[in-house]
C-alpha positions, 0 to 999 in steps of 0.5 A: 501875179500871172505866170507871164509876169512872174516869168518876165520878172524872173528873167529881169532878176537873172539879167540884173544878177548876172550883170552885177557879178559878171555871171556869164552863165546867167546872162547867156540864159536870158539872151538868144543868138537872135537877141538885140541890145540897144544901150545908150551906154554900151552901144548896139549888139546882137546875140547872146555871146556879144551882149553877155561880153558887154555886160560882163565887162562892167564888173569891177572886183575893187568896186562891185555894185548892187543893182536894184530894180523898181517901177515894174510893168509887164504886159502881153500874153502867155507867149510874148511880153513887154517889160519896163523897169527902172534900175539903180546901181550903187556901191553898198560898202559906203554910206552914201554910195561912192558910185551910183547910176540910174537906168530905164529899161524896156524889153520884148521877151519871148517864152522859150522851152528854156524859159523867158528870154530877151528878144529886144532889150532897150537900156538907157543909162541917163546919169551917173553919180560919184566916182566917174572913173567907175563908169569910164567905159560908158557913154553918158549924156551931158547933164546940160542936155542935147548937143549936136552930134549926140546919138539917138536915144535908145528909148523913145517913149512915144514909140517904144513904151508898152502904153504907146504900142497898145500892149494888153494888160495881163489881168484886167481884173486885178485892180490892186496890181493895176494900181501898183502898175499905175505908178510905173506908168506915171513915173515913166511918162514924167521922166521920159517927157511923154506929155501924151502919156502923162495927160492920161494919168490925171482926171480932168478935175485933179488937184493937189500939192505939186512942189515946187510948182505949188498947189494946182487945180485941174488937168489943164493947169497941172499938165501946163505947169509940168510941161513948162517946168519939165526940162531934159534932166538926164538924172531925173528918175522917180524911183518908187515903191508902192507902200500901201494900196487900198481899192474900194469894193466897186474898184472905182477909186483907190488910194496909193502911197509910194515911197520915193527911193534915193539911189545914193541912200536907199537904206538905213545903216541897219538895212531898212528900206529908206525913202527921201519922200513919199506920194499920197495919190487918190486915184479914180478909174475912168475909161478903164484906166486909173488916173490921179484925182488928188496928188500930194508929194511930201518931202522928208526921210521916212521908213516904211514903218515910219510914215 
Protein backbone atom coordinates (compact mmCIF):
# COMPACT_ATOMS: atom_id res chain seq x y z
CA UNK A 1 0.00 0.00 0.00
CA UNK A 2 1.36 3.43 -0.91
CA UNK A 3 1.88 6.14 1.73
CA UNK A 4 -0.96 8.16 0.20
CA UNK A 5 -3.38 5.24 0.50
CA UNK A 6 -2.23 4.57 4.06
CA UNK A 7 -2.70 8.23 5.00
CA UNK A 8 -6.13 8.56 3.40
CA UNK A 9 -7.41 5.34 4.96
CA UNK A 10 -5.98 6.34 8.35
CA UNK A 11 -7.94 9.60 8.10
CA UNK A 12 -11.06 7.58 7.28
CA UNK A 13 -10.49 5.34 10.30
CA UNK A 14 -10.04 8.38 12.55
CA UNK A 15 -13.25 9.93 11.22
CA UNK A 16 -15.27 6.75 11.68
CA UNK A 17 -13.94 6.14 15.19
CA UNK A 18 -14.70 9.74 16.16
CA UNK A 19 -18.18 9.55 14.68
CA UNK A 20 -19.01 6.28 16.44
CA UNK A 21 -18.07 7.45 19.93
CA UNK A 22 -18.43 11.25 19.66
CA UNK A 23 -14.67 11.80 19.97
CA UNK A 24 -14.50 15.49 19.10
CA UNK A 25 -10.70 15.58 19.20
CA UNK A 26 -10.52 12.81 16.59
CA UNK A 27 -13.08 14.49 14.36
CA UNK A 28 -11.43 17.89 14.62
CA UNK A 29 -8.10 16.34 13.64
CA UNK A 30 -9.33 15.30 10.19
CA UNK A 31 -11.25 18.48 9.34
CA UNK A 32 -9.97 22.02 8.79
CA UNK A 33 -11.63 25.42 8.99
CA UNK A 34 -12.09 25.30 5.23
CA UNK A 35 -13.52 21.77 5.11
CA UNK A 36 -16.95 21.31 3.51
CA UNK A 37 -19.54 18.61 4.25
CA UNK A 38 -22.37 17.57 1.94
CA UNK A 39 -24.43 14.93 3.75
CA UNK A 40 -27.82 13.59 2.70
CA UNK A 41 -28.66 12.94 6.35
CA UNK A 42 -27.03 15.93 8.06
CA UNK A 43 -27.24 18.66 5.44
CA UNK A 44 -24.46 21.13 4.59
CA UNK A 45 -21.72 22.39 6.89
CA UNK A 46 -18.38 24.17 6.69
CA UNK A 47 -15.46 24.18 9.10
CA UNK A 48 -14.15 21.65 11.60
CA UNK A 49 -16.24 22.93 14.51
CA UNK A 50 -19.63 22.77 12.75
CA UNK A 51 -18.91 19.45 11.02
CA UNK A 52 -17.69 17.90 14.26
CA UNK A 53 -20.83 19.05 16.07
CA UNK A 54 -23.08 17.34 13.53
CA UNK A 55 -21.37 13.96 13.77
CA UNK A 56 -20.92 14.16 17.54
CA UNK A 57 -24.67 14.66 17.93
CA UNK A 58 -25.28 11.21 16.42
CA UNK A 59 -23.90 9.43 19.50
CA UNK A 60 -26.43 7.71 21.77
CA UNK A 61 -24.94 6.09 24.90
CA UNK A 62 -28.06 3.94 25.28
CA UNK A 63 -27.62 2.50 21.79
CA UNK A 64 -24.02 2.94 20.58
CA UNK A 65 -23.04 1.82 17.10
CA UNK A 66 -20.05 0.11 15.59
CA UNK A 67 -19.21 1.61 12.19
CA UNK A 68 -17.32 -0.49 9.65
CA UNK A 69 -15.83 0.62 6.32
CA UNK A 70 -15.56 -1.54 3.20
CA UNK A 71 -15.21 -1.21 -0.60
CA UNK A 72 -12.30 1.23 -0.45
CA UNK A 73 -10.63 3.02 -3.34
CA UNK A 74 -7.90 5.66 -3.09
CA UNK A 75 -6.46 7.59 -6.04
CA UNK A 76 -4.46 10.77 -6.52
CA UNK A 77 -0.87 11.66 -5.68
CA UNK A 78 1.40 12.50 -2.75
CA UNK A 79 -0.34 15.80 -1.98
CA UNK A 80 -4.01 15.22 -2.81
CA UNK A 81 -6.18 12.12 -2.77
CA UNK A 82 -9.72 11.06 -3.58
CA UNK A 83 -11.22 8.32 -1.43
CA UNK A 84 -14.39 6.28 -1.83
CA UNK A 85 -15.78 3.92 0.76
CA UNK A 86 -18.91 2.16 1.92
CA UNK A 87 -19.84 2.31 5.60
CA UNK A 88 -22.32 0.43 7.70
CA UNK A 89 -23.25 0.98 11.32
CA UNK A 90 -24.90 -1.56 13.60
CA UNK A 91 -25.72 -2.15 17.24
CA UNK A 92 -23.28 -4.88 18.29
CA UNK A 93 -25.20 -5.82 21.43
CA UNK A 94 -27.95 -7.69 19.56
CA UNK A 95 -28.13 -10.48 16.95
CA UNK A 96 -29.38 -9.55 14.46
CA UNK A 97 -28.55 -5.88 14.92
CA UNK A 98 -31.39 -3.82 16.41
CA UNK A 99 -30.47 -0.75 14.37
CA UNK A 100 -28.46 -0.57 11.16
CA UNK A 101 -27.58 2.00 8.52
CA UNK A 102 -25.63 2.05 5.29
CA UNK A 103 -23.65 4.89 3.73
CA UNK A 104 -21.54 5.79 0.70
CA UNK A 105 -18.68 8.25 0.96
CA UNK A 106 -16.50 10.12 -1.50
CA UNK A 107 -13.94 12.58 -0.19
CA UNK A 108 -11.21 14.89 -1.41
CA UNK A 109 -8.29 14.90 1.01
CA UNK A 110 -5.20 17.07 1.24
CA UNK A 111 -1.95 16.32 3.01
CA UNK A 112 -1.11 18.90 5.68
CA UNK A 113 1.66 19.26 8.26
CA UNK A 114 -0.58 17.49 10.79
CA UNK A 115 -1.59 14.68 8.40
CA UNK A 116 -4.29 13.99 5.85
CA UNK A 117 -7.50 16.00 6.23
CA UNK A 118 -10.85 16.05 4.47
CA UNK A 119 -11.20 19.01 2.15
CA UNK A 120 -14.62 18.03 0.78
CA UNK A 121 -16.63 15.15 2.23
CA UNK A 122 -19.72 13.86 0.43
CA UNK A 123 -21.75 11.39 2.46
CA UNK A 124 -24.91 9.62 1.34
CA UNK A 125 -26.94 7.61 3.88
CA UNK A 126 -29.59 5.96 1.68
CA UNK A 127 -31.12 3.52 4.15
CA UNK A 128 -31.71 2.60 7.78
CA UNK A 129 -33.12 -0.58 9.27
CA UNK A 130 -34.57 -1.55 12.62
CA UNK A 131 -35.35 1.05 15.29
CA UNK A 132 -36.05 4.20 13.24
CA UNK A 133 -36.06 6.34 16.40
CA UNK A 134 -32.30 5.77 16.68
CA UNK A 135 -31.85 7.85 13.52
CA UNK A 136 -34.68 10.34 14.02
CA UNK A 137 -32.36 13.34 13.46
CA UNK A 138 -31.43 12.23 9.94
CA UNK A 139 -33.11 12.93 6.64
CA UNK A 140 -33.51 9.55 4.89
CA UNK A 141 -34.90 9.08 1.35
CA UNK A 142 -38.18 7.28 0.88
CA UNK A 143 -37.91 3.56 0.05
CA UNK A 144 -40.35 4.19 -2.79
CA UNK A 145 -37.82 6.39 -4.58
CA UNK A 146 -37.82 9.99 -5.79
CA UNK A 147 -40.74 12.33 -5.18
CA UNK A 148 -41.36 16.01 -5.77
CA UNK A 149 -39.51 18.17 -3.27
CA UNK A 150 -36.67 15.72 -2.61
CA UNK A 151 -33.25 17.26 -2.03
CA UNK A 152 -30.53 16.92 -4.64
CA UNK A 153 -28.38 13.84 -3.93
CA UNK A 154 -25.16 14.56 -2.07
CA UNK A 155 -23.30 12.23 -4.47
CA UNK A 156 -23.77 12.25 -8.24
CA UNK A 157 -21.58 9.43 -9.47
CA UNK A 158 -21.26 10.74 -13.03
CA UNK A 159 -19.76 13.97 -11.63
CA UNK A 160 -18.28 13.13 -8.22
CA UNK A 161 -16.74 9.67 -8.48
CA UNK A 162 -12.96 9.42 -8.93
CA UNK A 163 -13.48 7.37 -12.09
CA UNK A 164 -15.64 10.08 -13.69
CA UNK A 165 -13.06 12.70 -12.71
CA UNK A 166 -10.11 10.78 -14.14
CA UNK A 167 -8.23 10.52 -10.85
CA UNK A 168 -4.86 8.83 -11.30
CA UNK A 169 -4.15 5.35 -9.98
CA UNK A 170 -1.74 5.45 -7.06
CA UNK A 171 0.37 2.52 -8.24
CA UNK A 172 -0.25 1.25 -11.79
CA UNK A 173 2.16 -1.65 -11.21
CA UNK A 174 0.35 -3.22 -8.23
CA UNK A 175 -1.97 -5.66 -9.99
CA UNK A 176 -3.22 -7.34 -6.80
CA UNK A 177 -4.37 -4.04 -5.32
CA UNK A 178 -5.99 -3.05 -8.62
CA UNK A 179 -7.98 -6.28 -8.63
CA UNK A 180 -9.14 -5.55 -5.07
CA UNK A 181 -10.02 -2.00 -6.15
CA UNK A 182 -12.03 -3.40 -9.04
CA UNK A 183 -14.80 -4.60 -6.75
CA UNK A 184 -15.10 -1.10 -5.28
CA UNK A 185 -15.54 0.29 -8.80
CA UNK A 186 -18.04 -2.40 -9.82
CA UNK A 187 -20.18 -2.15 -6.67
CA UNK A 188 -20.14 1.65 -6.82
CA UNK A 189 -21.31 1.57 -10.46
CA UNK A 190 -24.23 -0.79 -9.91
CA UNK A 191 -25.36 0.77 -6.62
CA UNK A 192 -25.18 4.31 -7.99
CA UNK A 193 -26.93 3.30 -11.21
CA UNK A 194 -23.94 4.65 -13.16
CA UNK A 195 -24.39 2.63 -16.36
CA UNK A 196 -21.43 4.25 -18.13
CA UNK A 197 -19.09 3.22 -15.32
CA UNK A 198 -20.73 -0.22 -15.19
CA UNK A 199 -20.18 -0.69 -18.93
CA UNK A 200 -16.44 -0.46 -18.33
CA UNK A 201 -16.58 -3.28 -15.77
CA UNK A 202 -17.32 -6.06 -18.30
CA UNK A 203 -15.54 -7.53 -21.29
CA UNK A 204 -17.44 -7.79 -24.58
CA UNK A 205 -17.63 -11.59 -24.23
CA UNK A 206 -18.59 -11.70 -20.54
CA UNK A 207 -20.81 -14.57 -19.41
CA UNK A 208 -22.06 -16.03 -16.18
CA UNK A 209 -24.86 -16.56 -13.69
CA UNK A 210 -26.55 -13.33 -12.62
CA UNK A 211 -29.38 -14.18 -10.20
CA UNK A 212 -32.23 -13.34 -10.35
CA UNK A 213 -31.77 -12.36 -14.02
CA UNK A 214 -30.42 -15.79 -14.96
CA UNK A 215 -27.53 -16.93 -17.16
CA UNK A 216 -26.39 -14.10 -19.43
CA UNK A 217 -23.98 -13.99 -22.37
CA UNK A 218 -22.20 -10.92 -23.79
CA UNK A 219 -21.88 -7.36 -22.56
CA UNK A 220 -24.96 -6.14 -24.46
CA UNK A 221 -27.20 -8.65 -22.72
CA UNK A 222 -25.57 -8.15 -19.31
CA UNK A 223 -25.78 -4.34 -19.37
CA UNK A 224 -29.23 -4.38 -20.95
CA UNK A 225 -30.64 -6.71 -18.32
CA UNK A 226 -28.95 -4.86 -15.46
CA UNK A 227 -30.22 -1.51 -16.67
CA UNK A 228 -33.78 -2.84 -16.96
CA UNK A 229 -33.58 -4.71 -13.67
CA UNK A 230 -31.85 -1.97 -11.67
CA UNK A 231 -34.29 0.39 -9.99
CA UNK A 232 -33.72 3.14 -7.47
CA UNK A 233 -33.42 1.00 -4.35
CA UNK A 234 -32.02 3.31 -1.66
CA UNK A 235 -31.18 0.33 0.55
CA UNK A 236 -29.17 -1.50 -2.13
CA UNK A 237 -25.46 -1.50 -1.28
CA UNK A 238 -23.16 -4.34 -2.27
CA UNK A 239 -20.92 -4.36 0.80
CA UNK A 240 -18.08 -6.74 0.05
CA UNK A 241 -14.64 -7.87 1.13
CA UNK A 242 -12.06 -9.49 -1.17
CA UNK A 243 -11.34 -12.95 0.23
CA UNK A 244 -9.00 -14.32 -2.41
CA UNK A 245 -7.05 -12.73 -5.28
CA UNK A 246 -4.99 -14.62 -7.86
CA UNK A 247 -3.20 -12.77 -10.67
CA UNK A 248 -1.41 -14.56 -13.50
CA UNK A 249 2.31 -13.99 -14.03
CA UNK A 250 1.73 -11.79 -17.08
CA UNK A 251 -0.83 -9.72 -15.11
CA UNK A 252 -3.42 -10.12 -17.86
CA UNK A 253 -5.98 -12.31 -16.07
CA UNK A 254 -7.09 -12.67 -12.47
CA UNK A 255 -9.52 -14.51 -10.23
CA UNK A 256 -11.29 -12.63 -7.45
CA UNK A 257 -13.48 -14.03 -4.67
CA UNK A 258 -15.57 -11.46 -2.77
CA UNK A 259 -17.64 -12.10 0.35
CA UNK A 260 -20.98 -10.27 0.39
CA UNK A 261 -21.42 -8.56 3.77
CA UNK A 262 -24.92 -8.28 5.27
CA UNK A 263 -24.74 -5.36 7.74
CA UNK A 264 -27.54 -6.76 9.90
CA UNK A 265 -25.50 -9.95 10.42
CA UNK A 266 -21.81 -9.29 9.71
CA UNK A 267 -20.32 -11.88 12.07
CA UNK A 268 -20.97 -15.21 13.74
CA UNK A 269 -21.79 -15.31 17.49
CA UNK A 270 -18.09 -15.98 18.19
CA UNK A 271 -17.02 -12.93 16.17
CA UNK A 272 -15.90 -14.60 12.92
CA UNK A 273 -16.58 -12.64 9.72
CA UNK A 274 -19.78 -13.90 8.09
CA UNK A 275 -20.96 -13.44 4.49
CA UNK A 276 -24.47 -13.88 3.10
CA UNK A 277 -23.17 -14.87 -0.35
CA UNK A 278 -20.01 -14.67 -2.40
CA UNK A 279 -18.87 -13.76 -5.90
CA UNK A 280 -16.50 -15.68 -8.14
CA UNK A 281 -15.07 -13.29 -10.76
CA UNK A 282 -12.73 -14.07 -13.62
CA UNK A 283 -11.13 -10.79 -14.70
CA UNK A 284 -9.24 -9.81 -17.82
CA UNK A 285 -7.11 -6.71 -18.31
CA UNK A 286 -8.19 -4.67 -21.35
CA UNK A 287 -7.02 -1.14 -22.20
CA UNK A 288 -5.20 -1.07 -18.86
CA UNK A 289 -8.48 -1.71 -17.01
CA UNK A 290 -9.64 -4.83 -15.17
CA UNK A 291 -12.99 -6.14 -16.43
CA UNK A 292 -15.21 -9.13 -15.65
CA UNK A 293 -15.04 -11.95 -18.19
CA UNK A 294 -16.94 -14.50 -16.06
CA UNK A 295 -19.40 -13.65 -13.30
CA UNK A 296 -20.90 -15.96 -10.71
CA UNK A 297 -22.93 -14.95 -7.67
CA UNK A 298 -23.40 -17.77 -5.17
CA UNK A 299 -25.97 -17.23 -2.38
CA UNK A 300 -25.61 -18.92 0.98
CA UNK A 301 -23.99 -18.03 4.31
CA UNK A 302 -20.25 -18.70 4.54
CA UNK A 303 -17.28 -17.75 6.66
CA UNK A 304 -13.92 -16.91 5.11
CA UNK A 305 -12.66 -20.38 5.95
CA UNK A 306 -15.87 -22.10 4.91
CA UNK A 307 -16.05 -21.31 1.18
